[in-house]
C-alpha positions as CSV (number, residue, x, y, z in Angstrom):
1,I,8.0,1.2,-8.2
2,D,7.3,2.5,-11.0
3,P,4.5,4.5,-11.1
4,G,3.7,4.9,-15.0
5,M,4.2,1.7,-15.4
6,D,2.0,1.3,-13.0
7,V,-0.6,2.8,-14.2
8,L,-0.5,1.1,-17.3
9,L,-1.4,-2.0,-16.0
10,T,-4.0,-0.5,-14.1
11,F,-5.4,0.9,-17.3
12,L,-4.2,-3.1,-18.8
13,T,-5.6,-4.8,-16.7
14,C,-9.3,-2.6,-16.2
15,G,-8.2,-2.3,-12.7
16,L,-7.4,-5.4,-11.1
17,W,-4.0,-4.4,-10.7
18,I,-5.0,-1.5,-8.1
19,F,-5.9,-5.0,-5.7
20,Y,-1.8,-6.0,-6.8
21,W,-0.1,-3.8,-5.7
22,D,-2.0,-2.6,-2.7
23,Y,-1.0,-6.0,-1.5
24,K,2.5,-5.5,-1.8
25,I,2.9,-2.0,-1.0
26,G,1.2,-2.8,2.1
27,Q,3.3,-6.2,2.8
28,R,6.2,-3.4,1.8
29,I,5.9,-0.7,4.4
30,A,5.9,-4.1,7.2
31,R,9.1,-5.0,6.1
32,M,10.2,-1.0,6.4
33,Q,8.3,-1.1,9.7
34,A,10.2,-4.0,10.8
35,E,13.9,-2.4,9.4
36,A,12.9,0.2,11.6
37,G,11.9,-0.8,14.8
38,L,8.3,0.1,15.0
39,P,5.6,-2.4,15.4
40,V,4.6,-3.7,12.8
41,A,1.0,-3.1,11.1
42,D,0.6,-5.5,7.9
43,N,-2.4,-4.1,6.5
44,A,-2.3,-5.6,3.3
45,I,-5.9,-7.6,3.1
46,L,-7.5,-4.2,4.9
47,Y,-6.5,-2.5,1.4
48,I,-7.4,-5.2,-0.6
49,I,-10.6,-5.5,1.7
50,L,-11.2,-1.4,1.2
51,N,-11.1,-1.5,-2.3
52,L,-13.4,-4.0,-2.9
53,L,-15.7,-1.7,-0.6
54,G,-14.9,0.9,-3.1
55,V,-13.4,3.0,-0.7
56,G,-9.6,2.5,-2.1
57,F,-8.9,5.8,-1.2
58,I,-8.5,5.2,2.2
59,N,-5.5,2.6,1.7
60,S,-3.3,6.3,0.6
61,L,-4.4,8.2,3.4
62,I,-3.3,5.0,5.3
63,E,-0.3,4.4,3.6
64,Q,1.6,8.0,4.3
65,S,0.6,8.2,7.7
66,H,3.0,4.9,7.9
67,L,5.6,5.9,5.8
68,N,5.6,9.1,7.8
69,D,5.6,7.1,11.2
70,I,9.0,5.2,9.7
71,W,10.5,8.8,7.8
72,S,10.3,9.9,11.5
73,R,11.6,7.4,13.6
74,S,15.0,7.3,10.3
C-alpha cells in the first residue's frame, strides 16, 4: 500500500480510484481475518455501495474496526 500513489491516482482518475482501492482493501482485510482465525467479513461490495451513496468515510471506520480486531487477535 502506497498512500501517496493512491492519493495521486484518486486525483488523476477524478475519484474513481477510491472505488477500486476500497474494493481491494476489503478483500485484503478478509484475507487477514482468515489468517488470524477470525470470522471473515468481506465488505468489499459494501464499501463500493457506501462510496456510491456518498458516505465513503464510513468505510474507514469499518476497516479500522476490523483491523483492530485482527491486531488484538495476533
